[in-house]
N, C-alpha and C positions, 0 to 999 in steps of 0.2 A: 842555545835555548835554554831557558831559567826552568827550574825543579818548579814547579806550581806549589803555594803552599797554603793547605789544608787550613781551614777557617775549623779553629775548637765550637766553633757555631754554628750547627747544621738542627734541621728540625730536630734528631733527640737531642739535642745541648738547649735548644729552647724547653723541651722537657723534662731534662733536669733542671733550667734556669728558674721554671714555675714552682719545681718540688721543692726547690732550695728556697725559697722567697716563702712559701708556703709554713716551710718549714724546714732552716739549719740543722736540725739537730735530725735527719730525715737519715737513717742507715744506709748507707750506698744496696745494701741489699735492696732495702725494702726500693729505693728507687729503681734499683736496678730491673726489679719487678713491674711496677709501674712501664719501665720504657722499654722493658723487652733486651736489655744486658743483662752482663753478668756485675758481680761487685767489683772487681779490678776495674774491664774495664767502666763503670761510670768513676771508678776511682780517678784510674789514669785523663776521666773527661774533664773534671772536676778539678785535677791541678792541673790541665793545661789552660783554664780557665782562667785559674785563680794565677797564672804568671802570665799571663797577658794580659792579667786587669781588667778583666770581666768579672769577676769577684773580687772584693775589696775588703772583706772580712766576714764576719757572724757576728751578732751582737745579741743581746737579752733587752725582751721587749721589759722592763721594770716599770712597774704600778710608783710615777711619782708622788700617787698621794697616800701611797703607804709611810711615804718619809716623811710626810709633812710639807712638801712641795705643793701649795693649793692655790699657788695665786699664776696665773696664768693670763700672759702679755705681749702683742706684738708690739714691736716700737720701729716705730720709723726716722731716717735719718738726713735731712739734707742737708749735705757739705760737699766741700770741695773733692775733687779726687785725690789729689796728693795725700789726703790725711788718709782714705781709704786703710792702704798698713797698716798708719797705727791704729786703725779700728780694728783690721782682721785679728792684729795681737792681740788687741784689749778681747773679742770676743773668743779668743783661744783661749784666755788665761781665766778670763771670768768664769766662773764654773755654773754661774745661773742660766748665761747665755747658750743656748742648748741649738742654736740657728744662727747663720748671718746668709742672707741673699743679697745683691747688686739686681737691684730692679727699675724697670724702666719707669717712666711717670716724672712727675714732680720730684718728689725722695730720690736719695739717692740708692739705701740702704736699709732690708730691713731684718728685724734681730727677733726671734721668738725666745721669752725670758720667761722660767720657771722660778718662782721664789715660794716662801712659805708663810709671807705674810704683803701687806699692803705699804708698809714701811720698808721691808728688804728691796720689793720691788723701786720704789719711790730712790732709795737709796744708787739703786741701778741706773735708772734717768736720771737722778745728780751727776753721774760721772761721766755717761753719755755726752751731757750737754759743753765736755769741753771739747766735740770732735763737729758739735752743730747744734741744728734747730731739729729739736724732736715731737713726735707725734706718737703719743698712746692706745693703746687698744686695748681695753683688758679683756679675757677669753670669760663669758657670764655662762656658755654651755657648750656642748660640745656635741649635736648630737647625729653627725655624723663622723666615724674616725674611721680609716680605713689606715693599715698594718704601716709603721715607716717603711718606706724600702720597696715595697710592693707595687709596680707598676704592667701597666698592658707591655707585653713583649711581642714585639711584631719583626720576624725574622726577615722581610720583607728590607726595613729600612736598618737592620742591624749594618754596622760598619765598622770595627775595628778603629779604635782611637785613641790614643794617651788621654788619661785620666789630667784633666786641666791641675794646675797647682795650687795644694790647699785643699784636695778634696778626697778627706781618705774615708 
């Protein structure tokens, strides 16, 4: 008979994850008060979730406009699968590329690009043309912005999976 492996994500684990999504700087004692655990118990659960790859990191939400990064665009690429790895390497290297997603539909990939000017955006688009056909949509406004990384946590859908390659 094999021993049952205890999942680090039960109903209390979900509450801890929700608290961390809202404020990753919350102290373990503050989270513990909200979920009914001691600070060391919260720390142990968080450590287990980090070790299991459920929590992948903690990040500051920086206002890019404070640094002059005021042009945001989504650029789609239509290309062949054999170019994907080169595009992924390009996206990793270029700091203006803040996201890269493989998508369904007539285009293959969509990149979110943030620059300080239309000229800088144009330079990025010119660099991307080596990989295939591009289509660009410039963001005029963002009336609804949810915090990046915050998503509904559904305990009934939780299944511990390995994080896909390239998803930090």
